[in-house]
C-alpha angles and dihedrals in degrees: 000000000000124000112257125214136195109222102169140024140170142157141190124245108277119232142066112347102169093155096051134075125228088245092060092048091050091049091052094051097041095046089048091050094049091048090050090051094045092237138125123228089248090068094061116105100188143001130212115196122195118201131152112185118019090103090059096038102042106009092246104140138166101007103045093131095047091050095055095038095049089051089065095042100263111136143130094048117091116276113195121200116214125191117179108141114255089344092061099113094038085056090048089054090050091055095046092047092051093054092049092045091051092052096244089125137002103218133023142165127235116197133185116195140171138158112192108157115102132157088245104060092187088074090068099059095073088057087066101036089051088062089067133064097280093198092066097030095103091054092047093050091049090050090051091049093049093051091047090055090049092051091048091055092047091051092047089051089055090050094245116158118252111250124223110258122237119234131259115346139181122250088246090072088060090049092051091046091052091052092045092053091051090051091049091051094047101040106019094249111168136218088237091060089055088050090053090056093048093047090049093052092048088051090053092049091054085073094048115085090190094057121111091224121035100167125114124240125190118219089254092051090052091051093047095048121107114287120248098182120333124296091017121085125190098268089052091062131075120242127225115252151156122261150127133212130182142182134193113223127188144160119280088245092054091050090053093045094057093037095240107206096209125025137158128192122245091223095176135005109176133174133196142169123232122249137205116274117262132192089220094051110078096174122076121228091248092052089049092048092047091054090052091049093048090049092049091049093044094236141096134229091268089064095062113108099182134009139194111200134182102266099168078155132010088257089057088063094044092052094045091050088060100040093048089057098247089128136357119282111274094026100084092105097053089042090060094040090056090059095245094133097043121101104275092029128110095273116014110210126195095357086167088066091261124236089309093065110006085054135237118252085172102222092045100051101084095057091037089061090051093049089052091053092045090056092051094047095048096041118188092141096289093127091049119196091351093061113141100223117231094005111167104160127042134181129204121194119190132175139176146181128013134243116186105317101339141064116272102215130025136179137184120191125184124197126195127197 
């Protein structure tokens, strides 16, 4: 297997782009990536396009990648469409990397794209519910509702004031809230610790001009914000959005041949599917996948200098921090409270602002995380004020969908300078 390098990366601003088409967003990100790599589109040998929801949202099925690539004059070469929930573009990167590593091509493009803002917000909900087992979805939603009623009664019995509810939410917020409550009960994790994580990520995003949200929130403001599903308040949860990210990957030989000025190695790019919980199985799927990725990259969790993890909610980051081996299980809350994951701490996490603040156009997130790491590892001011100085190794963790009580698709990617 050949070594694979990333030699270019770019993304659009994430957010609400009501006046722009997906084609124009893709063109912006891809042209920026090619310019960064010093390549022309004619040098590409293949394109992998990750997208989760355009079929549901616009009716464009089957050839989504070909449609956006042809619009910018890229044809003839293979275009592979990848749909894998929120892990769609991480899976696209995995496929492109494999073909380059195997020697089937020398240079390829991996793209993550999604456009989720529409005047009619009700169109978006099926994009999320379709990422769960739809046969059991009614039972799950009823279970979530029943537990929410139970929590409300318990809080009323304690004399706690009723919080204002946030607006429309996806069923995934209920799933994360359920898992967070179980973690709180088992380990003593607090709502305030989740607020610390959210406040930290909003602080990071204030230094990111491409982030959907760039406003600061104190811990107290996070706690006082409208509730989505206890213990999650609005600033703890990722928004929908529009956005595109792309990377150029190539063989080490190709990078040397063209004299690439900035390149990082894709040292590991691993995928997994979730599994049903088991009393006998003490290790989560993510912990198992992370160990495989560390082994493939020849490193351990202590070697990571910067990480981007799938914080669809603040609890998503807390759980990933533990399962990736950055701290012992049950200590993710204290780890964040101690400032370890803040820029300038021992292991900065989600210095982009994460999904909570950078935004989460679901099919774009996996590659977006990788572009962020690529910028930190290659320097040159591309990460701006949020630059993690001296970063040499970065990790991206992405996940998507839900089957029963666990995530459906997972990925861990490790980059080395």
